SEDOKOL-575178 format. One record per residue (C-alpha): residue number from 0; residue in one letter; x, y, z. Coordinates in nm, 2 decimals, decimal comma. Layout:
BEGIN
<pt NUM 'A' <X Y Z>>
...
END
This chain:
BEGIN
<pt 0 'M' <5,16 -2,16 4,16>>
<pt 1 'A' <5,31 -1,84 4,29>>
<pt 2 'S' <5,09 -1,60 4,48>>
<pt 3 'P' <4,97 -1,29 4,30>>
<pt 4 'P' <5,14 -0,95 4,35>>
<pt 5 'W' <4,96 -0,74 4,61>>
<pt 6 'P' <4,81 -0,43 4,45>>
<pt 7 'D' <4,98 -0,17 4,67>>
<pt 8 'S' <5,17 -0,11 4,99>>
<pt 9 'P' <5,00 -0,15 5,33>>
<pt 10 'A' <4,76 0,14 5,41>>
<pt 11 'F' <4,77 0,11 5,79>>
<pt 12 'P' <5,06 0,19 6,02>>
<pt 13 'R' <5,26 -0,12 6,10>>
<pt 14 'A' <5,25 -0,24 6,46>>
<pt 15 'S' <5,61 -0,19 6,57>>
<pt 16 'P' <5,68 -0,41 6,88>>
<pt 17 'S' <5,88 -0,72 6,80>>
<pt 18 'G' <5,67 -0,91 7,05>>
<pt 19 'L' <5,29 -0,87 7,09>>
<pt 20 'E' <5,04 -1,04 7,32>>
<pt 21 'V' <4,66 -1,03 7,26>>
<pt 22 'D' <4,34 -1,21 7,35>>
<pt 23 'V' <4,25 -1,30 6,99>>
<pt 24 'A' <4,47 -1,32 6,68>>
<pt 25 'I' <4,29 -1,31 6,35>>
<pt 26 'L' <4,47 -1,46 6,05>>
<pt 27 'G' <4,35 -1,30 5,73>>
<pt 28 'A' <4,25 -0,94 5,68>>
<pt 29 'G' <3,97 -0,99 5,43>>
<pt 30 'I' <3,61 -0,90 5,49>>
<pt 31 'H' <3,56 -1,16 5,76>>
<pt 32 'G' <3,89 -1,09 5,94>>
<pt 33 'A' <3,83 -0,71 5,94>>
<pt 34 'A' <3,47 -0,76 6,05>>
<pt 35 'L' <3,58 -0,98 6,34>>
<pt 36 'A' <3,84 -0,72 6,45>>
<pt 37 'R' <3,56 -0,46 6,47>>
<pt 38 'E' <3,33 -0,70 6,66>>
<pt 39 'L' <3,60 -0,78 6,92>>
<pt 40 'S' <3,70 -0,42 6,96>>
<pt 41 'L' <3,33 -0,32 7,02>>
<pt 42 'R' <3,34 -0,58 7,30>>
<pt 43 'G' <3,67 -0,44 7,44>>
<pt 44 'V' <3,88 -0,74 7,35>>
<pt 45 'A' <4,24 -0,69 7,25>>
<pt 46 'C' <4,31 -0,84 6,91>>
<pt 47 'A' <4,56 -0,85 6,62>>
<pt 48 'L' <4,47 -0,86 6,25>>
<pt 49 'V' <4,75 -1,04 6,05>>
<pt 50 'D' <4,78 -1,07 5,67>>
<pt 51 'R' <5,07 -1,16 5,44>>
<pt 52 'G' <4,96 -0,86 5,22>>
<pt 53 'S' <4,74 -0,56 5,29>>
<pt 54 'V' <4,40 -0,52 5,44>>
<pt 55 'G' <4,14 -0,61 5,18>>
<pt 56 'G' <4,42 -0,68 4,93>>
<pt 57 'G' <4,32 -1,04 4,84>>
<pt 58 'T' <3,99 -1,18 4,72>>
<pt 59 'S' <3,80 -0,91 4,91>>
<pt 60 'Q' <3,87 -0,67 4,62>>
<pt 61 'W' <3,75 -0,90 4,34>>
<pt 62 'S' <3,39 -0,98 4,44>>
<pt 63 'S' <3,08 -0,87 4,26>>
<pt 64 'Q' <3,07 -0,57 4,49>>
<pt 65 'L' <2,71 -0,63 4,57>>
<pt 66 'L' <2,54 -0,64 4,91>>
<pt 67 'H' <2,24 -0,85 4,83>>
<pt 68 'G' <1,99 -1,11 4,96>>
<pt 69 'G' <2,07 -1,35 4,68>>
<pt 70 'I' <1,78 -1,33 4,43>>
<pt 71 'R' <1,88 -1,66 4,28>>
<pt 72 'Y' <1,80 -1,82 4,62>>
<pt 73 'L' <1,43 -1,79 4,51>>
<pt 74 'L' <1,51 -2,06 4,25>>
<pt 75 'T' <1,69 -2,29 4,49>>
<pt 76 'G' <1,45 -2,25 4,77>>
<pt 77 'D' <1,71 -2,12 5,02>>
<pt 78 'I' <1,47 -1,86 5,17>>
<pt 79 'R' <1,63 -1,83 5,51>>
<pt 80 'P' <1,97 -1,71 5,39>>
<pt 81 'M' <1,80 -1,49 5,14>>
<pt 82 'R' <1,59 -1,31 5,41>>
<pt 83 'E' <1,90 -1,30 5,63>>
<pt 84 'G' <2,09 -1,12 5,35>>
<pt 85 'L' <1,81 -0,88 5,29>>
<pt 86 'A' <1,81 -0,78 5,66>>
<pt 87 'E' <2,19 -0,74 5,64>>
<pt 88 'R' <2,16 -0,50 5,34>>
<pt 89 'A' <1,98 -0,26 5,57>>
<pt 90 'T' <2,24 -0,29 5,84>>
<pt 91 'W' <2,52 -0,21 5,59>>
<pt 92 'M' <2,34 0,10 5,47>>
<pt 93 'R' <2,30 0,22 5,83>>
<pt 94 'I' <2,66 0,16 5,94>>
<pt 95 'A' <2,84 0,24 5,60>>
<pt 96 'P' <2,62 0,49 5,40>>
<pt 97 'L' <2,91 0,63 5,20>>
<pt 98 'R' <3,02 0,28 5,09>>
<pt 99 'C' <2,67 0,17 4,98>>
<pt 100 'R' <2,43 0,28 4,70>>
<pt 101 'W' <2,08 0,16 4,63>>
<pt 102 'E' <2,01 0,05 4,27>>
<pt 103 'A' <1,71 -0,08 4,08>>
<pt 104 'F' <1,84 -0,39 3,90>>
<pt 105 'W' <1,65 -0,50 3,59>>
<pt 106 'M' <1,59 -0,87 3,53>>
<pt 107 'P' <1,48 -0,91 3,17>>
<pt 108 'H' <1,24 -1,18 3,05>>
<pt 109 'R' <1,18 -1,35 2,72>>
<pt 110 'S' <0,81 -1,41 2,74>>
<pt 111 'W' <0,50 -1,29 2,92>>
<pt 112 'M' <0,49 -1,61 3,13>>
<pt 113 'E' <0,86 -1,56 3,24>>
<pt 114 'G' <0,78 -1,20 3,31>>
<pt 115 'L' <0,49 -1,30 3,53>>
<pt 116 'A' <0,71 -1,54 3,72>>
<pt 117 'H' <0,97 -1,27 3,76>>
<pt 118 'R' <0,72 -1,02 3,89>>
<pt 119 'L' <0,58 -1,27 4,15>>
<pt 120 'G' <0,93 -1,38 4,27>>
<pt 121 'I' <1,07 -1,03 4,27>>
<pt 122 'G' <0,76 -0,91 4,45>>
<pt 123 'L' <0,84 -1,15 4,73>>
<pt 124 'Y' <1,21 -1,05 4,73>>
<pt 125 'D' <1,13 -0,68 4,75>>
<pt 126 'G' <0,85 -0,74 5,00>>
<pt 127 'W' <1,08 -0,93 5,24>>
<pt 128 'G' <1,35 -0,67 5,18>>
<pt 129 'R' <1,13 -0,36 5,22>>
<pt 130 'D' <1,36 -0,23 5,50>>
<pt 131 'R' <1,57 0,00 5,27>>
<pt 132 'P' <1,71 0,30 5,46>>
<pt 133 'A' <1,78 0,61 5,25>>
<pt 134 'W' <1,61 0,46 4,95>>
<pt 135 'P' <1,63 0,72 4,66>>
<pt 136 'G' <1,28 0,82 4,56>>
<pt 137 'A' <1,37 0,84 4,19>>
<pt 138 'L' <1,43 0,47 4,16>>
<pt 139 'R' <1,12 0,26 4,06>>
<pt 140 'L' <1,07 -0,11 4,13>>
<pt 141 'G' <0,84 -0,36 3,96>>
<pt 142 'A' <0,75 -0,38 3,59>>
<pt 143 'V' <0,97 -0,16 3,38>>
<pt 144 'P' <0,76 0,05 3,13>>
<pt 145 'E' <0,80 -0,09 2,78>>
<pt 146 'Q' <0,92 0,24 2,63>>
<pt 147 'V' <1,18 0,27 2,90>>
<pt 148 'F' <1,31 -0,08 2,85>>
<pt 149 'Q' <1,32 -0,05 2,47>>
<pt 150 'S' <1,52 0,27 2,50>>
<pt 151 'D' <1,81 0,08 2,65>>
<pt 152 'P' <2,06 -0,02 2,38>>
<pt 153 'R' <2,10 -0,37 2,55>>
<pt 154 'A' <1,73 -0,44 2,46>>
<pt 155 'R' <1,76 -0,38 2,09>>
<pt 156 'S' <1,74 -0,69 1,86>>
<pt 157 'G' <1,77 -0,92 2,16>>
<pt 158 'P' <1,56 -1,20 2,29>>
<pt 159 'F' <1,40 -1,00 2,58>>
<pt 160 'R' <1,06 -0,85 2,58>>
<pt 161 'G' <1,06 -0,66 2,90>>
<pt 162 'A' <1,21 -0,64 3,25>>
<pt 163 'T' <1,12 -0,63 3,62>>
<pt 164 'A' <1,32 -0,40 3,85>>
<pt 165 'Y' <1,42 -0,51 4,20>>
<pt 166 'A' <1,63 -0,34 4,48>>
<pt 167 'D' <1,99 -0,43 4,59>>
<pt 168 'L' <2,30 -0,25 4,71>>
<pt 169 'L' <2,61 -0,16 4,53>>
<pt 170 'T' <2,93 -0,12 4,74>>
<pt 171 'W' <3,30 -0,08 4,71>>
<pt 172 'D' <3,42 -0,40 4,88>>
<pt 173 'R' <3,79 -0,32 4,94>>
<pt 174 'A' <3,70 0,02 5,09>>
<pt 175 'L' <3,44 -0,15 5,31>>
<pt 176 'T' <3,69 -0,40 5,44>>
<pt 177 'R' <3,94 -0,13 5,52>>
<pt 178 'D' <3,67 0,07 5,70>>
<pt 179 'L' <3,60 -0,23 5,92>>
<pt 180 'A' <3,97 -0,26 6,01>>
<pt 181 'A' <3,99 0,11 6,08>>
<pt 182 'S' <3,68 0,08 6,30>>
<pt 183 'S' <3,86 -0,16 6,52>>
<pt 184 'R' <4,14 -0,11 6,78>>
<pt 185 'A' <4,32 -0,42 6,65>>
<pt 186 'A' <4,70 -0,42 6,60>>
<pt 187 'I' <4,72 -0,43 6,22>>
<pt 188 'L' <5,00 -0,66 6,11>>
<pt 189 'E' <5,02 -0,63 5,73>>
<pt 190 'G' <5,29 -0,79 5,52>>
<pt 191 'Q' <5,35 -1,06 5,78>>
<pt 192 'E' <5,42 -1,42 5,68>>
<pt 193 'P' <5,37 -1,69 5,95>>
<pt 194 'E' <5,69 -1,90 5,97>>
<pt 195 'A' <5,68 -2,12 6,29>>
<pt 196 'W' <5,42 -2,20 6,55>>
<pt 197 'E' <5,44 -2,27 6,92>>
<pt 198 'E' <5,20 -2,53 7,06>>
<pt 199 'A' <5,13 -2,64 7,42>>
<pt 200 'A' <4,87 -2,89 7,56>>
<pt 201 'G' <4,66 -2,91 7,24>>
<pt 202 'K' <4,65 -2,53 7,19>>
<pt 203 'L' <4,83 -2,28 6,97>>
<pt 204 'R' <5,03 -2,05 7,18>>
<pt 205 'A' <5,23 -1,82 6,95>>
<pt 206 'V' <5,35 -1,77 6,60>>
<pt 207 'R' <5,68 -1,63 6,46>>
<pt 208 'L' <5,61 -1,38 6,18>>
<pt 209 'R' <5,85 -1,25 5,92>>
<pt 210 'D' <5,80 -0,90 5,78>>
<pt 211 'A' <5,79 -0,91 5,40>>
<pt 212 'S' <5,93 -0,56 5,36>>
<pt 213 'D' <6,25 -0,60 5,56>>
<pt 214 'G' <6,27 -0,95 5,69>>
<pt 215 'S' <6,25 -0,86 6,05>>
<pt 216 'P' <6,09 -1,11 6,29>>
<pt 217 'R' <5,79 -1,06 6,52>>
<pt 218 'R' <5,64 -1,30 6,78>>
<pt 219 'L' <5,27 -1,29 6,83>>
<pt 220 'E' <5,11 -1,46 7,13>>
<pt 221 'A' <4,74 -1,51 7,17>>
<pt 222 'R' <4,49 -1,70 7,38>>
<pt 223 'K' <4,25 -1,77 7,09>>
<pt 224 'W' <4,31 -1,78 6,72>>
<pt 225 'V' <4,08 -1,74 6,42>>
<pt 226 'C' <4,17 -1,85 6,07>>
<pt 227 'A' <3,98 -1,63 5,82>>
<pt 228 'L' <4,19 -1,68 5,51>>
<pt 229 'G' <3,90 -1,74 5,26>>
<pt 230 'P' <4,01 -1,95 4,96>>
<pt 231 'W' <4,36 -1,98 5,10>>
<pt 232 'T' <4,25 -2,17 5,41>>
<pt 233 'D' <4,31 -2,53 5,31>>
<pt 234 'A' <4,66 -2,45 5,16>>
<pt 235 'A' <4,76 -2,26 5,47>>
<pt 236 'L' <4,65 -2,53 5,72>>
<pt 237 'G' <4,84 -2,78 5,52>>
<pt 238 'R' <5,15 -2,58 5,50>>
<pt 239 'W' <5,15 -2,48 5,87>>
<pt 240 'F' <5,02 -2,79 6,04>>
<pt 241 'G' <5,03 -3,07 5,79>>
<pt 242 'D' <4,65 -3,07 5,78>>
<pt 243 'E' <4,55 -3,22 5,45>>
<pt 244 'A' <4,17 -3,20 5,51>>
<pt 245 'K' <3,99 -3,04 5,22>>
<pt 246 'R' <3,72 -2,83 5,37>>
<pt 247 'L' <3,65 -2,60 5,07>>
<pt 248 'R' <3,57 -2,61 4,70>>
<pt 249 'L' <3,69 -2,30 4,51>>
<pt 250 'S' <3,49 -2,13 4,24>>
<pt 251 'A' <3,64 -1,86 4,02>>
<pt 252 'G' <3,44 -1,59 3,86>>
<pt 253 'I' <3,56 -1,31 3,63>>
<pt 254 'H' <3,46 -0,95 3,57>>
<pt 255 'L' <3,54 -0,74 3,26>>
<pt 256 'W' <3,53 -0,36 3,27>>
<pt 257 'F' <3,43 -0,19 2,95>>
<pt 258 'D' <3,39 0,17 2,85>>
<pt 259 'P' <3,04 0,30 2,94>>
<pt 260 'L' <2,76 0,26 2,69>>
<pt 261 'P' <2,53 0,56 2,64>>
<pt 262 'G' <2,17 0,49 2,75>>
<pt 263 'C' <2,27 0,20 2,98>>
<pt 264 'E' <2,17 0,35 3,31>>
<pt 265 'R' <2,03 0,06 3,52>>
<pt 266 'P' <2,22 -0,26 3,61>>
<pt 267 'W' <2,09 -0,58 3,45>>
<pt 268 'T' <2,07 -0,93 3,60>>
<pt 269 'L' <2,04 -1,21 3,35>>
<pt 270 'R' <1,95 -1,57 3,45>>
<pt 271 'R' <2,18 -1,83 3,30>>
<pt 272 'P' <2,17 -2,21 3,29>>
<pt 273 'G' <2,26 -2,39 3,60>>
<pt 274 'G' <2,12 -2,13 3,84>>
<pt 275 'R' <2,40 -1,88 3,76>>
<pt 276 'V' <2,34 -1,51 3,68>>
<pt 277 'L' <2,52 -1,26 3,46>>
<pt 278 'F' <2,55 -0,90 3,59>>
<pt 279 'V' <2,59 -0,60 3,36>>
<pt 280 'V' <2,64 -0,30 3,58>>
<pt 281 'P' <2,72 0,06 3,50>>
<pt 282 'R' <2,94 0,20 3,78>>
<pt 283 'D' <3,23 0,43 3,84>>
<pt 284 'G' <3,22 0,56 3,48>>
<pt 285 'L' <3,26 0,21 3,33>>
<pt 286 'L' <3,05 -0,10 3,25>>
<pt 287 'Q' <3,12 -0,40 3,47>>
<pt 288 'V' <3,01 -0,75 3,34>>
<pt 289 'G' <3,05 -1,09 3,50>>
<pt 290 'T' <3,06 -1,36 3,60>>
<pt 291 'T' <3,14 -1,71 3,48>>
<pt 292 'E' <3,19 -2,00 3,72>>
<pt 293 'R' <3,48 -2,25 3,71>>
<pt 294 'E' <3,60 -2,48 3,98>>
<pt 295 'V' <3,97 -2,43 4,06>>
<pt 296 'A' <4,22 -2,59 4,30>>
<pt 297 'E' <4,40 -2,28 4,43>>
<pt 298 'G' <4,32 -1,95 4,60>>
<pt 299 'W' <4,45 -1,75 4,31>>
<pt 300 'V' <4,45 -1,84 3,95>>
<pt 301 'P' <4,48 -1,65 3,62>>
<pt 302 'I' <4,19 -1,59 3,39>>
<pt 303 'V' <4,18 -1,84 3,10>>
<pt 304 'E' <4,07 -1,76 2,75>>
<pt 305 'E' <3,77 -2,00 2,77>>
<pt 306 'E' <3,63 -1,79 3,05>>
<pt 307 'R' <3,65 -1,47 2,85>>
<pt 308 'E' <3,49 -1,65 2,55>>
<pt 309 'E' <3,21 -1,79 2,76>>
<pt 310 'L' <3,13 -1,45 2,90>>
<pt 311 'L' <3,15 -1,27 2,57>>
<pt 312 'A' <2,93 -1,54 2,41>>
<pt 313 'A' <2,67 -1,50 2,69>>
<pt 314 'L' <2,67 -1,12 2,64>>
<pt 315 'E' <2,63 -1,15 2,26>>
<pt 316 'E' <2,34 -1,39 2,30>>
<pt 317 'G' <2,15 -1,17 2,54>>
<pt 318 'M' <2,25 -0,83 2,40>>
<pt 319 'P' <2,34 -0,88 2,04>>
<pt 320 'A' <2,31 -0,51 1,94>>
<pt 321 'V' <2,61 -0,42 2,16>>
<pt 322 'P' <2,95 -0,48 1,98>>
<pt 323 'W' <3,10 -0,65 2,28>>
<pt 324 'R' <3,41 -0,78 2,10>>
<pt 325 'R' <3,50 -0,43 1,97>>
<pt 326 'L' <3,46 -0,26 2,30>>
<pt 327 'P' <3,80 -0,19 2,48>>
<pt 328 'V' <3,84 -0,39 2,79>>
<pt 329 'R' <3,97 -0,15 3,05>>
<pt 330 'A' <4,03 -0,40 3,33>>
<pt 331 'E' <3,99 -0,76 3,42>>
<pt 332 'E' <3,93 -0,92 3,76>>
<pt 333 'L' <3,92 -1,27 3,88>>
<pt 334 'G' <3,78 -1,35 4,23>>
<pt 335 'V' <3,78 -1,70 4,39>>
<pt 336 'R' <3,48 -1,78 4,61>>
<pt 337 'P' <3,54 -2,03 4,90>>
<pt 338 'L' <3,24 -2,27 4,90>>
<pt 339 'V' <3,20 -2,52 5,18>>
<pt 340 'R' <3,28 -2,86 5,03>>
<pt 341 'G' <2,98 -3,07 4,91>>
<pt 342 'T' <2,86 -3,27 4,62>>
<pt 343 'G' <2,75 -3,15 4,28>>
<pt 344 'G' <2,87 -2,85 4,07>>
<pt 345 'T' <2,98 -2,53 4,24>>
<pt 346 'A' <2,68 -2,35 4,09>>
<pt 347 'H' <2,46 -2,56 4,32>>
<pt 348 'L' <2,67 -2,51 4,64>>
<pt 349 'S' <2,54 -2,26 4,90>>
<pt 350 'R' <2,74 -1,95 4,99>>
<pt 351 'E' <2,66 -2,04 5,35>>
<pt 352 'A' <2,95 -2,02 5,60>>
<pt 353 'V' <3,06 -2,27 5,86>>
<pt 354 'L' <3,23 -2,19 6,18>>
<pt 355 'E' <3,45 -2,48 6,28>>
<pt 356 'R' <3,68 -2,56 6,57>>
<pt 357 'H' <4,01 -2,72 6,45>>
<pt 358 'P' <4,03 -3,09 6,56>>
<pt 359 'R' <4,39 -3,06 6,67>>
<pt 360 'F' <4,39 -2,71 6,84>>
<pt 361 'E' <4,10 -2,64 7,07>>
<pt 362 'N' <4,17 -2,26 7,06>>
<pt 363 'L' <4,18 -2,23 6,68>>
<pt 364 'H' <3,85 -2,14 6,50>>
<pt 365 'L' <3,81 -2,17 6,12>>
<pt 366 'V' <3,58 -1,94 5,91>>
<pt 367 'L' <3,48 -2,15 5,61>>
<pt 368 'G' <3,28 -2,02 5,31>>
<pt 369 'G' <3,06 -1,71 5,35>>
<pt 370 'K' <2,99 -1,41 5,14>>
<pt 371 'L' <3,03 -1,03 5,16>>
<pt 372 'T' <2,67 -0,95 5,26>>
<pt 373 'S' <2,66 -1,18 5,56>>
<pt 374 'A' <3,02 -1,12 5,68>>
<pt 375 'R' <2,93 -0,88 5,96>>
<pt 376 'L' <2,65 -1,10 6,10>>
<pt 377 'L' <2,87 -1,41 6,09>>
<pt 378 'M' <3,15 -1,24 6,27>>
<pt 379 'D' <2,90 -1,09 6,53>>
<pt 380 'H' <2,81 -1,45 6,61>>
<pt 381 'L' <3,17 -1,57 6,63>>
<pt 382 'A' <3,27 -1,28 6,85>>
<pt 383 'T' <2,98 -1,36 7,08>>
<pt 384 'T' <3,10 -1,72 7,09>>
<pt 385 'L' <3,46 -1,62 7,16>>
<pt 386 'T' <3,38 -1,37 7,44>>
<pt 387 'G' <3,04 -1,46 7,58>>
<pt 388 'Q' <2,93 -1,10 7,51>>
<pt 389 'A' <2,65 -1,00 7,27>>
<pt 390 'C' <2,69 -0,65 7,11>>
<pt 391 'P' <2,37 -0,49 6,97>>
<pt 392 'A' <2,58 -0,18 6,88>>
<pt 393 'S' <2,74 -0,38 6,60>>
<pt 394 'R' <2,42 -0,32 6,39>>
<pt 395 'T' <2,41 0,05 6,45>>
<pt 396 'E' <2,76 0,19 6,52>>
<pt 397 'P' <2,88 0,38 6,21>>
<pt 398 'L' <3,21 0,27 6,06>>
<pt 399 'R' <3,52 0,49 6,08>>
<pt 400 'L' <3,64 0,55 5,73>>
<pt 401 'W' <4,01 0,46 5,66>>
<pt 402 'D' <4,05 0,73 5,40>>
<pt 403 'G' <3,94 1,03 5,62>>
<pt 404 'Q' <3,60 1,10 5,46>>
<pt 405 'A' <3,31 1,21 5,68>>
<pt 406 'S' <3,17 0,90 5,85>>
<pt 407 'T' <2,80 0,97 5,77>>
<pt 408 'G' <2,61 1,01 5,44>>
<pt 409 'G' <2,46 1,33 5,32>>
END
């Protein structure tokens, strides 16, 4: 299947030299690649960030756009990654206050017993995540007053009897990825397709790149290499090196964007069968809903009609008073999550990441799996492994914004 069109032209100046030598070359300018470029730059390491498209132009712009601890981990018992994610929320708010916004998410319940279970579980979630810098005082957590819940049009004529509110962060994922790249001193090589590799003594030495805009060649040499291509990892390794190992399973989720609904002020999180959740989030003047879950074989796939139907059916079941099928759909998105290969359905696979050294090239490291919330922490660990240098400033140094806004919140 052909790759998707990239949404726009590169936003960063192209590195001009036809030959470039760095300490670390990063393949993939998504959230992990951009975060690693910042980590290496904070440590004073020369690096290059390479992508066939633009920074943040692939799957990093089609996530749920949430920085969260993973409230569904309460159901699966994955408490350690949940608490790690909750701590990272606070770090993101400190280093990227203009790209983050606290929200009180409502989780509706069908009975008093389910409501009690929600309050207990959510109480733990919010207790463990009580480090919430710049929390807006107007937002309230815990049991939602009955009259407030019933005034929301999504509650009318539906199966839910109330809701419990919990805290999480909304973000703008592509802008966050670009900010990370802008906060580095990496050579940004956008629109570059790797064509041929040079090897020596079990190591990668250099790659010949081809500029997608004008066909001009460029040679990039590095002492260490990191592959952070997300869902495209397996396909790229197979194409470049004949590596047929299947390290990932790919799960596609869709988002539909509707016109705003008057009275829908708080985002909702609905539990679904199989441990999945459905988000209904008012943001940016629209209403975002998603997501379904479908295992796919490639890093980019189109939305299929069955996915739209499943999502609309779930919305009608939970919020029947809203005329979902008559609302104009303003945009559709499909994001592919790279999940570390395992057994069972993708809904039961962890979003945990694995850092792996390639078995053939001792200087090639692979970033497998992972999620938006923990990307900075994971790349902090990898940068420390690559350089032998820890960097506490990673958790506090504000990001430089790629679009020229002021770098701190008001």
